[in-house]
N, C-alpha and C positions, 0 to 999 in steps of 0.2 A: 241343339240350337237354344234350348231353354237355358242351359248352363252358360252358354256364351252370352246370352242376353243379360243374364244376371251379372256376369262378370263385367260387361260393358257398362251396366247401370251403376255398379259399385265404383268403377273407375271414374264415371262421370260425377258421382257424388263426391269422391275424394278430391278430384280435380277442382270442382266448383268450390268446395270448402277451402282448399289450399289457396285458390286465387282470392277468395273473400278475405282470408287472414292476411295475405300479403298486401292487399289494397288497404286494409284497415291499418296496418303498420305504416304504409305510405302516408295515409292521412294523418296519423299520430306524429310521424316524423316531420312532415311539412307544416301542419297547422299549429302544433304545440311546441315542437322543438326547434322549428324553423331550420331543419336539416334536410338536405336532399340526398337520398340514397343513390348509389351508382346503379340505377335500374332504368331500363328502357320505359318511357312513359306509355301507358296503354291508351290514354285519352287521345293523343295526337298521332299515334302510329297507324299506318294503313298497310293493307296487303301482307306481304311476307314479313315486313317489319312488325306488324301487329302479332303474327304468330311467334316471332322471336321474343317479343316483349312478354307474351303470355308464358312462354317457356322459361324465361328469366325469373318471373314471379313464382312459378310453380317450383322451379329448382331451388330458389332461395328458401322456401319453406320445407324443402326435402320431399316433395310429393313423389318423385320418381326415383329417389335414392341416388346411388352412384351412377346409374345409367342416365339420369337427368343431367348430372354434372358433366359426364363425358360427352353427351350430346351437345350441350351448350359450348363446351370447349371446341368440338369439331365445327359447329356453326360459326364460331368466332375465330377460327384459325387464320382467316385472311385479314382480320382487323388487328390482330396482335393483342387483343384484350377481351376479357369477359368479366362478368360479375363474380367469378369464382376465385379470383386472385391465384390462379394456377392450381395444379394438383400438388398440394403440399404433402410432407411426409405422412401426416396423419391420414390423408386421403389414400396415400399408397398403401398404408397398413390396411385400410378398409378394402382396398382392391385385392390385396393378398389374402385376406380373410374370405373374401368372396370367391377367389379362385380355389381355396381349400374347401369351401362349402360345396362348390361345383364338383370337385374331385371326389369328396365323400358321397355325394349323390350318385355319381357315376359308379363308384365302387358298390354302393348299395344296389343299384340297378343290375350290375353283373352278378353280385353274390346272391341276389334273389331270383336268379334264373331269368333275367330280362323281364322282371315284373316291375312296371313303373307305377307303383301304388302311390296314393296321395301323400301319406304320412312319411314314408321312407324316402321318396324320391322327388315327387312334384313340389310338395310344400318346402322342403329344404332348398330346392332350386330357386323358388320364388324369393326366399329369404336371401339367398346368395346374390341374386340379381337385383337386389334393392327393391323388392316388391312388398316391403313391409306396409307401406301405405295402402296398397290395394287390399292386402289381407285384413288390415284394420278396418277399412271401409266395408269389406264384406261382412266382418263380424258385427259392425254397427248395424248393417242392414239385417243381419240375422237376429240381433237383439230386438230391434224395433218391429220387424215383421214376424218374428217368431219362427224363422226358418230352421229346419233341421237338415244340415248337410255335413259334408266331410270336415269343413273348417270349424263349424260349431261343435262338432264332436271332439276334434283335436283340442280346441280351447277348453272344453269341459274336462278332459283328462288332465290338461296342464293346471287348471284351477284346483282340482282336487288334490293333486300332488303338492301344489304350492301352499294350499291351506294346511295340509297335514304337516309339511315341513316347518311352516311358520309356527303352528301350534306346538310342535315338538321342541323347537328352540325356546319358545316362551314358557313352556312348562318344565323345561330341563330334562326332557326325554331324549335318550340317545338315538341318534339317527344314523342310517346307513349313508355312506358317502355317495353323493350323486354321480352317476356316470356321465352326466352332461349330455345325454341323448346320443352319444357316440358309441355304439356297440356293433359288433360284427353281425351282419345280416345273413340270413339263409333263405332258401326258397320257402320255408315254412313261416318266416317272420311276418310277412304282410297279412297272412290269414289269421294269425294269432292276434295281431293288432286290431284287425277288423272285428274279431270276436269280442275283444275287450271293449272297443268303442261302441259296438252294437249293444253290448250288455248295459253299459252306462246309459245309453239312449233308450233302453227297453225296446229294441227293435228285434222282435223274435225271428222275423223272416230273414233279416240280414245275418243274424247270429247263426241260424241253421245253415245258411249257405256258406258262411265263413268256416264253420265247423267241418262241414263235409269237404270243403276244398282243402282245409288244413290236414285232414286225415289222408286225402289223396296225395298231398305233397309229402307227408310223412312216409307213406308207402313207397312213393317214387324215390325218396331219399334213402330207402333201405332200412328204416327202423323196424326192429324185430316185433315190437308191439305198438303199432302206429297209434291206435286209439288211446292207449294208456299213456303214450308219450305226449300226445296233444292235451290230454287232461292234466297231466303234471305241469306242462309248460303254461297252460292257461292259469292253472292255480297259482303259479309263481308270480302272476301279474296282479295279485291282490293289492289293493290300494295301501294296505297297512304294511306292505313290505318296506316302506320308507323307514320303519323303525327297526332297530337292532333286535329287539325282542317284541313279539307280537302282543299287544295289549289285550286284556280281557274287557268285559263290558264296563266294570268299575274304573279301570285304568283309562279306558278310551273316553269315558265321560269326563274324567278329570282333565285329560289332555285337551278335549274340545271345549272345555269351559272357558278357555281364554279367547275363543273365537267369537266374532259377532254372529247374530242369528243366521245370516245368509251363509256364512262359512260352515256353521254346524249342519244346516240343512243340506248343503251340497255334499259334504263328506258323508253324512249318514245315508243319503240317497245312493251315493255311489257304492258304498259298502253293501247296502241292501240289494241293489241290483246285481252286483258282482256275485254275492253269495247265492242268490237265487239262480242265476244262470249257470253258476258253477255246479250247483246241485242238479240242474237239468241234464248235464252230461255225465252225471254219475260220479263226479269227483269228490263230493262230500264237502263239508265245511272246512275252509282253509284258515279260519280264524276262530277265536273264542267268543265272537259276537254272535248274537242270535240270527239265524237265517229266516227268511220269510216262510210262512206255513203253506203257501200255495205252491204245489209241486207238480203241476200237470206237465208231462214230458214235452220236449220241444218237437219230437217226432210223432206225437200223438194228438195233434189238434192245435198246437201253438201254446205260447206261454201267456199266463194270466187269462 
């Protein structure tokens, strides 16, 4: 219920913001440009017409993505007109991309052994269904209130990856080609992902649970040395894997010198957390950077 309440609150925030932006554009168009947009007026509309007017304004600023467009088209099917000027070829391309996104999410769900994890299935479905605005509103709430949840952790991972790739390009360091997030999933994948995100968030309890579940999944998958397999797989998630050749401390400092202060901090924190948790499962250092000195085992009283 708490998660639903937060989601509804985030939706109300983004809807309110979208409506405010649309009304501000209305005022600019009418008062300064003396131009009237093809939009239902909110001030004079009543009842169901008021609801349609609100939807038109929110759809114009893209609050509900493709689904808002389609909804408005259906509402106006009897009038022969809507503010959308029809589903143009570019909108059809968006619809096709959304369909492919849903197909990839379904494939991930099946390949993961019917595991509907947030990062591999739920989040991609939200993107495919035009839920970008809701996700952005959720992250705004996370930033303002300091919430730590699945979305904030997914954003943290993306930020670190983007900082490193930007730094690599700016410093002339050779990068590995990005897979674009489309890789074949297995029943082990969601647990490794949760290990990685928990490590970046310094969440020892979640990391322990994800590690144990990953080992169970490896045993079920018939891996001959399940724990070793999980350690190797987790080690391969090192943030520095974006580079063709793993940089040492001196090389990394040179690469990160092109980034602003926040970028340097985000990357160094991610590497430090990853190295620490990697050491906790006995995998050892997977880069030539210095690992934290605190090494209390995750199964012996918690990390840090």
